[in-house]
PyMOL commands that place a pseudoatom at each C-alpha (Angstrom):
pseudoatom trace, name=CA, resn=MET, resi=1, chain=A, elem=C, hetatm=0, pos=[174.691, -31.686, 16.381]
pseudoatom trace, name=CA, resn=PRO, resi=2, chain=A, elem=C, hetatm=0, pos=[173.471, -29.842, 19.685]
pseudoatom trace, name=CA, resn=GLU, resi=3, chain=A, elem=C, hetatm=0, pos=[172.255, -26.394, 19.146]
pseudoatom trace, name=CA, resn=GLY, resi=4, chain=A, elem=C, hetatm=0, pos=[175.016, -23.761, 19.625]
pseudoatom trace, name=CA, resn=GLU, resi=5, chain=A, elem=C, hetatm=0, pos=[177.863, -26.165, 18.940]
pseudoatom trace, name=CA, resn=THR, resi=6, chain=A, elem=C, hetatm=0, pos=[180.391, -25.091, 16.464]
pseudoatom trace, name=CA, resn=PRO, resi=7, chain=A, elem=C, hetatm=0, pos=[179.920, -27.288, 13.350]
pseudoatom trace, name=CA, resn=LYS, resi=8, chain=A, elem=C, hetatm=0, pos=[183.002, -29.369, 12.162]
pseudoatom trace, name=CA, resn=PRO, resi=9, chain=A, elem=C, hetatm=0, pos=[184.071, -28.906, 8.606]
pseudoatom trace, name=CA, resn=GLY, resi=10, chain=A, elem=C, hetatm=0, pos=[181.713, -30.457, 6.183]
pseudoatom trace, name=CA, resn=VAL, resi=11, chain=A, elem=C, hetatm=0, pos=[178.904, -30.541, 8.740]
pseudoatom trace, name=CA, resn=SER, resi=12, chain=A, elem=C, hetatm=0, pos=[175.810, -28.776, 7.958]
pseudoatom trace, name=CA, resn=VAL, resi=13, chain=A, elem=C, hetatm=0, pos=[174.485, -26.051, 10.412]
pseudoatom trace, name=CA, resn=LEU, resi=14, chain=A, elem=C, hetatm=0, pos=[170.852, -26.737, 11.280]
pseudoatom trace, name=CA, resn=VAL, resi=15, chain=A, elem=C, hetatm=0, pos=[168.159, -23.985, 11.485]
pseudoatom trace, name=CA, resn=GLU, resi=16, chain=A, elem=C, hetatm=0, pos=[164.901, -24.324, 13.253]
pseudoatom trace, name=CA, resn=VAL, resi=17, chain=A, elem=C, hetatm=0, pos=[161.951, -23.886, 10.859]
pseudoatom trace, name=CA, resn=LYS, resi=18, chain=A, elem=C, hetatm=0, pos=[158.191, -23.828, 10.994]
pseudoatom trace, name=CA, resn=VAL, resi=19, chain=A, elem=C, hetatm=0, pos=[155.325, -24.749, 8.544]
pseudoatom trace, name=CA, resn=GLN, resi=20, chain=A, elem=C, hetatm=0, pos=[154.504, -21.383, 7.081]
pseudoatom trace, name=CA, resn=SER, resi=21, chain=A, elem=C, hetatm=0, pos=[151.715, -22.509, 4.849]
pseudoatom trace, name=CA, resn=LEU, resi=22, chain=A, elem=C, hetatm=0, pos=[150.431, -25.410, 2.767]
pseudoatom trace, name=CA, resn=GLY, resi=23, chain=A, elem=C, hetatm=0, pos=[148.941, -25.041, -0.757]
pseudoatom trace, name=CA, resn=LEU, resi=24, chain=A, elem=C, hetatm=0, pos=[148.719, -26.366, -4.306]
pseudoatom trace, name=CA, resn=ASP, resi=25, chain=A, elem=C, hetatm=0, pos=[151.075, -25.674, -7.100]
pseudoatom trace, name=CA, resn=ARG, resi=26, chain=A, elem=C, hetatm=0, pos=[148.574, -24.957, -9.886]
pseudoatom trace, name=CA, resn=ALA, resi=27, chain=A, elem=C, hetatm=0, pos=[151.009, -25.386, -12.484]
pseudoatom trace, name=CA, resn=SER, resi=28, chain=A, elem=C, hetatm=0, pos=[151.630, -29.085, -11.706]
pseudoatom trace, name=CA, resn=ASN, resi=29, chain=A, elem=C, hetatm=0, pos=[148.550, -29.753, -9.618]
pseudoatom trace, name=CA, resn=THR, resi=30, chain=A, elem=C, hetatm=0, pos=[150.976, -30.892, -6.862]
pseudoatom trace, name=CA, resn=PRO, resi=31, chain=A, elem=C, hetatm=0, pos=[150.810, -30.075, -3.064]
pseudoatom trace, name=CA, resn=VAL, resi=32, chain=A, elem=C, hetatm=0, pos=[153.472, -27.767, -1.765]
pseudoatom trace, name=CA, resn=VAL, resi=33, chain=A, elem=C, hetatm=0, pos=[154.498, -27.316, 1.916]
pseudoatom trace, name=CA, resn=ILE, resi=34, chain=A, elem=C, hetatm=0, pos=[156.456, -24.077, 2.814]
pseudoatom trace, name=CA, resn=LEU, resi=35, chain=A, elem=C, hetatm=0, pos=[158.851, -24.202, 5.661]
pseudoatom trace, name=CA, resn=GLU, resi=36, chain=A, elem=C, hetatm=0, pos=[160.163, -20.801, 7.109]
pseudoatom trace, name=CA, resn=GLU, resi=37, chain=A, elem=C, hetatm=0, pos=[163.106, -20.293, 9.376]
pseudoatom trace, name=CA, resn=MET, resi=38, chain=A, elem=C, hetatm=0, pos=[162.260, -19.189, 12.747]
pseudoatom trace, name=CA, resn=GLY, resi=39, chain=A, elem=C, hetatm=0, pos=[163.023, -15.453, 13.281]
pseudoatom trace, name=CA, resn=GLY, resi=40, chain=A, elem=C, hetatm=0, pos=[163.984, -15.110, 9.711]
pseudoatom trace, name=CA, resn=GLU, resi=41, chain=A, elem=C, hetatm=0, pos=[162.720, -14.744, 6.033]
pseudoatom trace, name=CA, resn=ARG, resi=42, chain=A, elem=C, hetatm=0, pos=[164.171, -17.760, 4.266]
pseudoatom trace, name=CA, resn=VAL, resi=43, chain=A, elem=C, hetatm=0, pos=[161.876, -20.310, 3.145]
pseudoatom trace, name=CA, resn=LEU, resi=44, chain=A, elem=C, hetatm=0, pos=[162.109, -23.808, 1.783]
pseudoatom trace, name=CA, resn=PRO, resi=45, chain=A, elem=C, hetatm=0, pos=[159.281, -25.192, -0.580]
pseudoatom trace, name=CA, resn=ILE, resi=46, chain=A, elem=C, hetatm=0, pos=[158.959, -28.982, -0.747]
pseudoatom trace, name=CA, resn=TRP, resi=47, chain=A, elem=C, hetatm=0, pos=[156.612, -30.643, -3.234]
pseudoatom trace, name=CA, resn=ILE, resi=48, chain=A, elem=C, hetatm=0, pos=[154.805, -33.411, -1.537]
pseudoatom trace, name=CA, resn=GLY, resi=49, chain=A, elem=C, hetatm=0, pos=[152.136, -36.190, -2.144]
pseudoatom trace, name=CA, resn=PRO, resi=50, chain=A, elem=C, hetatm=0, pos=[148.399, -35.433, -1.738]
pseudoatom trace, name=CA, resn=GLY, resi=51, chain=A, elem=C, hetatm=0, pos=[148.046, -38.011, 1.090]
pseudoatom trace, name=CA, resn=GLU, resi=52, chain=A, elem=C, hetatm=0, pos=[150.697, -36.524, 3.140]
pseudoatom trace, name=CA, resn=ALA, resi=53, chain=A, elem=C, hetatm=0, pos=[149.480, -32.948, 2.568]
pseudoatom trace, name=CA, resn=SER, resi=54, chain=A, elem=C, hetatm=0, pos=[146.032, -34.024, 3.776]
pseudoatom trace, name=CA, resn=ALA, resi=55, chain=A, elem=C, hetatm=0, pos=[147.636, -35.321, 6.859]
pseudoatom trace, name=CA, resn=ILE, resi=56, chain=A, elem=C, hetatm=0, pos=[149.516, -31.873, 7.413]
pseudoatom trace, name=CA, resn=ALA, resi=57, chain=A, elem=C, hetatm=0, pos=[146.365, -29.878, 6.575]
pseudoatom trace, name=CA, resn=MET, resi=58, chain=A, elem=C, hetatm=0, pos=[144.183, -31.678, 8.874]
pseudoatom trace, name=CA, resn=ARG, resi=59, chain=A, elem=C, hetatm=0, pos=[146.690, -31.108, 11.905]
pseudoatom trace, name=CA, resn=LEU, resi=60, chain=A, elem=C, hetatm=0, pos=[146.988, -27.354, 10.924]
pseudoatom trace, name=CA, resn=ALA, resi=61, chain=A, elem=C, hetatm=0, pos=[143.244, -27.241, 10.851]
pseudoatom trace, name=CA, resn=ASP, resi=62, chain=A, elem=C, hetatm=0, pos=[143.049, -29.064, 14.230]
pseudoatom trace, name=CA, resn=MET, resi=63, chain=A, elem=C, hetatm=0, pos=[140.695, -31.528, 12.828]
pseudoatom trace, name=CA, resn=LYS, resi=64, chain=A, elem=C, hetatm=0, pos=[139.736, -34.407, 15.274]
pseudoatom trace, name=CA, resn=PHE, resi=65, chain=A, elem=C, hetatm=0, pos=[138.723, -38.127, 14.175]
pseudoatom trace, name=CA, resn=SER, resi=66, chain=A, elem=C, hetatm=0, pos=[137.331, -40.914, 16.334]
pseudoatom trace, name=CA, resn=ARG, resi=67, chain=A, elem=C, hetatm=0, pos=[140.070, -43.309, 15.301]
pseudoatom trace, name=CA, resn=PRO, resi=68, chain=A, elem=C, hetatm=0, pos=[143.745, -42.837, 14.859]
pseudoatom trace, name=CA, resn=LEU, resi=69, chain=A, elem=C, hetatm=0, pos=[145.023, -41.992, 11.241]
pseudoatom trace, name=CA, resn=THR, resi=70, chain=A, elem=C, hetatm=0, pos=[148.458, -43.303, 10.290]
pseudoatom trace, name=CA, resn=HIS, resi=71, chain=A, elem=C, hetatm=0, pos=[150.538, -40.514, 11.766]
pseudoatom trace, name=CA, resn=ASP, resi=72, chain=A, elem=C, hetatm=0, pos=[148.631, -40.483, 14.869]
pseudoatom trace, name=CA, resn=LEU, resi=73, chain=A, elem=C, hetatm=0, pos=[149.132, -44.295, 15.101]
pseudoatom trace, name=CA, resn=ILE, resi=74, chain=A, elem=C, hetatm=0, pos=[152.833, -43.760, 14.732]
pseudoatom trace, name=CA, resn=MET, resi=75, chain=A, elem=C, hetatm=0, pos=[152.908, -41.455, 17.701]
pseudoatom trace, name=CA, resn=SER, resi=76, chain=A, elem=C, hetatm=0, pos=[150.809, -43.644, 19.725]
pseudoatom trace, name=CA, resn=VAL, resi=77, chain=A, elem=C, hetatm=0, pos=[153.082, -46.637, 19.248]
pseudoatom trace, name=CA, resn=LEU, resi=78, chain=A, elem=C, hetatm=0, pos=[156.116, -44.602, 20.071]
pseudoatom trace, name=CA, resn=GLY, resi=79, chain=A, elem=C, hetatm=0, pos=[154.600, -43.174, 23.096]
pseudoatom trace, name=CA, resn=GLN, resi=80, chain=A, elem=C, hetatm=0, pos=[153.482, -46.765, 24.331]
pseudoatom trace, name=CA, resn=MET, resi=81, chain=A, elem=C, hetatm=0, pos=[157.050, -48.015, 23.749]
pseudoatom trace, name=CA, resn=GLY, resi=82, chain=A, elem=C, hetatm=0, pos=[158.357, -45.147, 26.034]
pseudoatom trace, name=CA, resn=GLY, resi=83, chain=A, elem=C, hetatm=0, pos=[159.979, -43.156, 23.206]
pseudoatom trace, name=CA, resn=GLU, resi=84, chain=A, elem=C, hetatm=0, pos=[159.680, -39.493, 22.373]
pseudoatom trace, name=CA, resn=LEU, resi=85, chain=A, elem=C, hetatm=0, pos=[160.227, -37.711, 19.156]
pseudoatom trace, name=CA, resn=GLU, resi=86, chain=A, elem=C, hetatm=0, pos=[162.906, -35.152, 19.914]
pseudoatom trace, name=CA, resn=ARG, resi=87, chain=A, elem=C, hetatm=0, pos=[163.057, -33.323, 16.655]
pseudoatom trace, name=CA, resn=VAL, resi=88, chain=A, elem=C, hetatm=0, pos=[162.768, -33.765, 12.766]
pseudoatom trace, name=CA, resn=VAL, resi=89, chain=A, elem=C, hetatm=0, pos=[165.696, -32.780, 10.507]
pseudoatom trace, name=CA, resn=ILE, resi=90, chain=A, elem=C, hetatm=0, pos=[165.288, -31.957, 6.762]
pseudoatom trace, name=CA, resn=SER, resi=91, chain=A, elem=C, hetatm=0, pos=[169.035, -33.110, 6.193]
pseudoatom trace, name=CA, resn=ARG, resi=92, chain=A, elem=C, hetatm=0, pos=[170.032, -33.238, 2.557]
pseudoatom trace, name=CA, resn=VAL, resi=93, chain=A, elem=C, hetatm=0, pos=[169.052, -33.310, -1.094]
pseudoatom trace, name=CA, resn=ALA, resi=94, chain=A, elem=C, hetatm=0, pos=[170.230, -35.945, -3.586]
pseudoatom trace, name=CA, resn=ASP, resi=95, chain=A, elem=C, hetatm=0, pos=[169.142, -36.507, -7.290]
pseudoatom trace, name=CA, resn=ALA, resi=96, chain=A, elem=C, hetatm=0, pos=[166.423, -33.798, -6.905]
pseudoatom trace, name=CA, resn=THR, resi=97, chain=A, elem=C, hetatm=0, pos=[164.859, -35.333, -3.800]
pseudoatom trace, name=CA, resn=TYR, resi=98, chain=A, elem=C, hetatm=0, pos=[164.774, -34.207, -0.161]
pseudoatom trace, name=CA, resn=PHE, resi=99, chain=A, elem=C, hetatm=0, pos=[165.600, -36.536, 2.752]
pseudoatom trace, name=CA, resn=ALA, resi=100, chain=A, elem=C, hetatm=0, pos=[164.644, -36.240, 6.339]
pseudoatom trace, name=CA, resn=GLU, resi=101, chain=A, elem=C, hetatm=0, pos=[165.385, -37.889, 9.668]
pseudoatom trace, name=CA, resn=LEU, resi=102, chain=A, elem=C, hetatm=0, pos=[163.366, -38.535, 12.818]
pseudoatom trace, name=CA, resn=GLU, resi=103, chain=A, elem=C, hetatm=0, pos=[165.546, -38.324, 16.024]
pseudoatom trace, name=CA, resn=ILE, resi=104, chain=A, elem=C, hetatm=0, pos=[163.857, -40.297, 18.683]
pseudoatom trace, name=CA, resn=ARG, resi=105, chain=A, elem=C, hetatm=0, pos=[164.721, -40.713, 22.370]
pseudoatom trace, name=CA, resn=LEU, resi=106, chain=A, elem=C, hetatm=0, pos=[164.321, -44.287, 23.541]
pseudoatom trace, name=CA, resn=ASN, resi=107, chain=A, elem=C, hetatm=0, pos=[165.702, -45.972, 26.556]
pseudoatom trace, name=CA, resn=GLY, resi=108, chain=A, elem=C, hetatm=0, pos=[168.259, -43.266, 27.102]
pseudoatom trace, name=CA, resn=GLU, resi=109, chain=A, elem=C, hetatm=0, pos=[169.622, -43.290, 23.534]
pseudoatom trace, name=CA, resn=THR, resi=110, chain=A, elem=C, hetatm=0, pos=[168.871, -41.125, 20.536]
pseudoatom trace, name=CA, resn=ILE, resi=111, chain=A, elem=C, hetatm=0, pos=[167.799, -43.176, 17.486]
pseudoatom trace, name=CA, resn=THR, resi=112, chain=A, elem=C, hetatm=0, pos=[167.821, -41.715, 13.921]
pseudoatom trace, name=CA, resn=VAL, resi=113, chain=A, elem=C, hetatm=0, pos=[165.303, -42.960, 11.521]
pseudoatom trace, name=CA, resn=ASP, resi=114, chain=A, elem=C, hetatm=0, pos=[165.165, -42.047, 7.807]
pseudoatom trace, name=CA, resn=ALA, resi=115, chain=A, elem=C, hetatm=0, pos=[161.957, -40.637, 6.655]
pseudoatom trace, name=CA, resn=ARG, resi=116, chain=A, elem=C, hetatm=0, pos=[160.292, -38.558, 3.962]
pseudoatom trace, name=CA, resn=PRO, resi=117, chain=A, elem=C, hetatm=0, pos=[160.063, -34.822, 4.813]
pseudoatom trace, name=CA, resn=SER, resi=118, chain=A, elem=C, hetatm=0, pos=[156.185, -34.756, 4.485]
pseudoatom trace, name=CA, resn=ASP, resi=119, chain=A, elem=C, hetatm=0, pos=[155.840, -37.703, 6.927]
pseudoatom trace, name=CA, resn=SER, resi=120, chain=A, elem=C, hetatm=0, pos=[158.425, -36.175, 9.156]
pseudoatom trace, name=CA, resn=ILE, resi=121, chain=A, elem=C, hetatm=0, pos=[156.510, -32.918, 9.314]
pseudoatom trace, name=CA, resn=ALA, resi=122, chain=A, elem=C, hetatm=0, pos=[153.128, -34.589, 9.788]
pseudoatom trace, name=CA, resn=VAL, resi=123, chain=A, elem=C, hetatm=0, pos=[154.515, -36.576, 12.741]
pseudoatom trace, name=CA, resn=ALA, resi=124, chain=A, elem=C, hetatm=0, pos=[156.323, -33.400, 14.214]
pseudoatom trace, name=CA, resn=LEU, resi=125, chain=A, elem=C, hetatm=0, pos=[153.052, -31.479, 14.139]
pseudoatom trace, name=CA, resn=ARG, resi=126, chain=A, elem=C, hetatm=0, pos=[151.280, -34.217, 16.036]
pseudoatom trace, name=CA, resn=SER, resi=127, chain=A, elem=C, hetatm=0, pos=[154.092, -34.310, 18.752]
pseudoatom trace, name=CA, resn=ASP, resi=128, chain=A, elem=C, hetatm=0, pos=[154.899, -30.618, 18.793]
pseudoatom trace, name=CA, resn=ALA, resi=129, chain=A, elem=C, hetatm=0, pos=[158.424, -31.672, 18.111]
pseudoatom trace, name=CA, resn=ARG, resi=130, chain=A, elem=C, hetatm=0, pos=[160.749, -29.000, 16.631]
pseudoatom trace, name=CA, resn=ILE, resi=131, chain=A, elem=C, hetatm=0, pos=[161.486, -29.012, 12.907]
pseudoatom trace, name=CA, resn=PHE, resi=132, chain=A, elem=C, hetatm=0, pos=[165.086, -28.204, 11.568]
pseudoatom trace, name=CA, resn=ALA, resi=133, chain=A, elem=C, hetatm=0, pos=[166.452, -27.911, 8.150]
pseudoatom trace, name=CA, resn=SER, resi=134, chain=A, elem=C, hetatm=0, pos=[170.043, -27.724, 6.846]
pseudoatom trace, name=CA, resn=ASP, resi=135, chain=A, elem=C, hetatm=0, pos=[171.228, -24.149, 6.394]
pseudoatom trace, name=CA, resn=VAL, resi=136, chain=A, elem=C, hetatm=0, pos=[172.688, -25.098, 2.920]
pseudoatom trace, name=CA, resn=LEU, resi=137, chain=A, elem=C, hetatm=0, pos=[169.109, -26.128, 1.839]
pseudoatom trace, name=CA, resn=LEU, resi=138, chain=A, elem=C, hetatm=0, pos=[167.547, -22.899, 3.024]
pseudoatom trace, name=CA, resn=GLU, resi=139, chain=A, elem=C, hetatm=0, pos=[170.256, -20.695, 1.560]
pseudoatom trace, name=CA, resn=ARG, resi=140, chain=A, elem=C, hetatm=0, pos=[170.045, -22.567, -1.884]
pseudoatom trace, name=CA, resn=ALA, resi=141, chain=A, elem=C, hetatm=0, pos=[166.250, -22.117, -2.004]
pseudoatom trace, name=CA, resn=THR, resi=142, chain=A, elem=C, hetatm=0, pos=[166.483, -18.373, -1.058]
pseudoatom trace, name=CA, resn=ILE, resi=143, chain=A, elem=C, hetatm=0, pos=[169.235, -17.731, -3.762]
pseudoatom trace, name=CA, resn=GLU, resi=144, chain=A, elem=C, hetatm=0, pos=[167.241, -19.375, -6.370]
pseudoatom trace, name=CA, resn=ILE, resi=145, chain=A, elem=C, hetatm=0, pos=[164.181, -17.248, -5.578]
pseudoatom trace, name=CA, resn=ASP, resi=146, chain=A, elem=C, hetatm=0, pos=[165.887, -13.981, -5.050]
pseudoatom trace, name=CA, resn=ASP, resi=147, chain=A, elem=C, hetatm=0, pos=[167.976, -14.251, -8.268]
pseudoatom trace, name=CA, resn=GLY, resi=148, chain=A, elem=C, hetatm=0, pos=[164.773, -14.803, -10.308]
pseudoatom trace, name=CA, resn=GLU, resi=149, chain=A, elem=C, hetatm=0, pos=[166.039, -18.081, -11.598]
pseudoatom trace, name=CA, resn=ALA, resi=150, chain=A, elem=C, hetatm=0, pos=[163.862, -21.171, -11.619]
pseudoatom trace, name=CA, resn=PRO, resi=151, chain=A, elem=C, hetatm=0, pos=[165.632, -24.240, -10.151]
pseudoatom trace, name=CA, resn=SER, resi=152, chain=A, elem=C, hetatm=0, pos=[166.863, -26.601, -12.976]
pseudoatom trace, name=CA, resn=ALA, resi=153, chain=A, elem=C, hetatm=0, pos=[164.284, -29.265, -13.638]
pseudoatom trace, name=CA, resn=PRO, resi=154, chain=A, elem=C, hetatm=0, pos=[165.005, -32.968, -13.632]
pseudoatom trace, name=CA, resn=ALA, resi=155, chain=A, elem=C, hetatm=0, pos=[163.657, -35.250, -16.283]
pseudoatom trace, name=CA, resn=SER, resi=156, chain=A, elem=C, hetatm=0, pos=[160.354, -35.216, -14.564]
pseudoatom trace, name=CA, resn=GLY, resi=157, chain=A, elem=C, hetatm=0, pos=[158.648, -33.643, -11.505]
pseudoatom trace, name=CA, resn=PRO, resi=158, chain=A, elem=C, hetatm=0, pos=[158.835, -30.250, -9.827]
pseudoatom trace, name=CA, resn=PRO, resi=159, chain=A, elem=C, hetatm=0, pos=[161.990, -28.067, -9.683]
pseudoatom trace, name=CA, resn=ALA, resi=160, chain=A, elem=C, hetatm=0, pos=[165.159, -30.006, -8.855]
pseudoatom trace, name=CA, resn=GLY, resi=161, chain=A, elem=C, hetatm=0, pos=[165.854, -30.325, -5.235]
pseudoatom trace, name=CA, resn=SER, resi=162, chain=A, elem=C, hetatm=0, pos=[162.185, -29.541, -4.322]
pseudoatom trace, name=CA, resn=VAL, resi=163, chain=A, elem=C, hetatm=0, pos=[160.404, -32.830, -4.296]
pseudoatom trace, name=CA, resn=GLU, resi=164, chain=A, elem=C, hetatm=0, pos=[160.893, -35.418, -1.444]
pseudoatom trace, name=CA, resn=ALA, resi=165, chain=A, elem=C, hetatm=0, pos=[161.901, -39.008, -1.786]
pseudoatom trace, name=CA, resn=GLU, resi=166, chain=A, elem=C, hetatm=0, pos=[158.808, -41.078, -2.312]
pseudoatom trace, name=CA, resn=ASP, resi=167, chain=A, elem=C, hetatm=0, pos=[157.337, -44.392, -3.651]
pseudoatom trace, name=CA, resn=THR, resi=168, chain=A, elem=C, hetatm=0, pos=[157.982, -44.555, -7.368]
pseudoatom trace, name=CA, resn=SER, resi=169, chain=A, elem=C, hetatm=0, pos=[156.544, -48.146, -7.710]
pseudoatom trace, name=CA, resn=PRO, resi=170, chain=A, elem=C, hetatm=0, pos=[154.161, -48.862, -10.687]
pseudoatom trace, name=CA, resn=GLY, resi=171, chain=A, elem=C, hetatm=0, pos=[150.828, -47.253, -10.274]
pseudoatom trace, name=CA, resn=THR, resi=172, chain=A, elem=C, hetatm=0, pos=[151.993, -44.490, -8.007]
pseudoatom trace, name=CA, resn=PRO, resi=173, chain=A, elem=C, hetatm=0, pos=[150.872, -41.008, -9.177]
pseudoatom trace, name=CA, resn=GLN, resi=174, chain=A, elem=C, hetatm=0, pos=[153.877, -38.847, -10.245]
pseudoatom trace, name=CA, resn=PRO, resi=175, chain=A, elem=C, hetatm=0, pos=[153.968, -35.072, -10.280]
pseudoatom trace, name=CA, resn=ASP, resi=176, chain=A, elem=C, hetatm=0, pos=[153.293, -33.310, -13.638]
pseudoatom trace, name=CA, resn=PRO, resi=177, chain=A, elem=C, hetatm=0, pos=[156.692, -32.952, -15.402]
pseudoatom trace, name=CA, resn=ARG, resi=178, chain=A, elem=C, hetatm=0, pos=[156.121, -29.180, -15.978]
pseudoatom trace, name=CA, resn=PRO, resi=179, chain=A, elem=C, hetatm=0, pos=[158.581, -27.242, -13.728]
pseudoatom trace, name=CA, resn=LEU, resi=180, chain=A, elem=C, hetatm=0, pos=[157.753, -23.838, -12.198]
pseudoatom trace, name=CA, resn=GLU, resi=181, chain=A, elem=C, hetatm=0, pos=[159.100, -20.756, -13.831]
pseudoatom trace, name=CA, resn=ALA, resi=182, chain=A, elem=C, hetatm=0, pos=[160.854, -18.294, -11.574]
pseudoatom trace, name=CA, resn=ASP, resi=183, chain=A, elem=C, hetatm=0, pos=[158.123, -15.680, -11.627]
pseudoatom trace, name=CA, resn=GLU, resi=184, chain=A, elem=C, hetatm=0, pos=[155.514, -18.423, -10.939]
pseudoatom trace, name=CA, resn=LEU, resi=185, chain=A, elem=C, hetatm=0, pos=[157.326, -19.696, -8.043]
pseudoatom trace, name=CA, resn=LYS, resi=186, chain=A, elem=C, hetatm=0, pos=[157.626, -16.176, -6.555]
pseudoatom trace, name=CA, resn=GLU, resi=187, chain=A, elem=C, hetatm=0, pos=[153.983, -15.384, -7.160]
pseudoatom trace, name=CA, resn=TYR, resi=188, chain=A, elem=C, hetatm=0, pos=[152.948, -18.671, -5.617]
pseudoatom trace, name=CA, resn=LEU, resi=189, chain=A, elem=C, hetatm=0, pos=[154.948, -18.128, -2.379]
pseudoatom trace, name=CA, resn=ARG, resi=190, chain=A, elem=C, hetatm=0, pos=[153.383, -14.612, -2.162]
pseudoatom trace, name=CA, resn=ASN, resi=191, chain=A, elem=C, hetatm=0, pos=[149.836, -15.866, -2.615]
pseudoatom trace, name=CA, resn=MET, resi=192, chain=A, elem=C, hetatm=0, pos=[149.386, -19.073, -0.735]
pseudoatom trace, name=CA, resn=ASN, resi=193, chain=A, elem=C, hetatm=0, pos=[145.619, -19.652, -0.526]
pseudoatom trace, name=CA, resn=PRO, resi=194, chain=A, elem=C, hetatm=0, pos=[144.191, -20.959, 2.557]
pseudoatom trace, name=CA, resn=GLU, resi=195, chain=A, elem=C, hetatm=0, pos=[141.278, -22.353, 0.562]
pseudoatom trace, name=CA, resn=ASP, resi=196, chain=A, elem=C, hetatm=0, pos=[143.575, -24.927, -0.915]
pseudoatom trace, name=CA, resn=PHE, resi=197, chain=A, elem=C, hetatm=0, pos=[143.434, -26.808, 2.437]
pseudoatom trace, name=CA, resn=GLY, resi=198, chain=A, elem=C, hetatm=0, pos=[140.040, -28.033, 1.346]
pseudoatom trace, name=CA, resn=ARG, resi=199, chain=A, elem=C, hetatm=0, pos=[141.700, -29.813, -1.526]
pseudoatom trace, name=CA, resn=PHE, resi=200, chain=A, elem=C, hetatm=0, pos=[143.369, -32.204, 0.740]
pseudoatom trace, name=CA, resn=THR, resi=201, chain=A, elem=C, hetatm=0, pos=[140.513, -32.789, 3.363]
pseudoatom trace, name=CA, resn=PRO, resi=202, chain=A, elem=C, hetatm=0, pos=[138.887, -36.242, 2.993]
for i in range(1, 202): cmd.bond("trace and resi %d" % i, "trace and resi %d" % (i + 1))
show_as sticks, trace
zoom trace
C-alpha cells in the first residue's frame, strides 16, 4: 500500500523501521535483531539464525570482502537483471514465526517475493532499501514489553511471535526452548552489547 494512503478495513498500516541493534540473547544463545520505528520508540525484536546475524553484523560494521557473499550475490544478480529492491516489509506473524516480503521493481512492475525477515534485512542493508513493519506487530511487541508480561512461549524456541520462519530440516540447529522472562527481555533491550557483533564475525 502506498505511503500516506488510507488503509482499507483489515489492511495493516506499515511503519518504517530501522535496525537499532544486533546482539545475543544470552538466555537461549540465539541472535536477536532489534528493529525500531523511525521517529518513534516502539521496537520489534526478532530472533534469527547465526548465519543471517553474521550477514547483518558484517554490513553494519561495513566489512568488505574480495568475493561476494550470498546476500551480496542476490543484489548483484538483481541489478544485472535490471531490477531494484524497493522495500522490505515484515508483514505478519503466524504460528509464532514472522514472515517478510521483498518488493522488487522489475520491467515496470512490482514483484513481491516471500522471504525470511533476517534475509530481507540483510539484503535491504546492502541496497539501502527501506524497511517496513506492520503497525500491528510493533504495537503487540510494545504492549508485551510495557505490561511486563513475557510473550507466551511455543513448544520450543524463543517467545511466541518473535522467531522468523526458517529451515527446520533434520540437522538444522534450533533455538534453545527456554523463553525469555519479561524482566530479562526488558533488560536485554536496554543493554544491547556491541561486543556481541564479534560472535557473528567469521
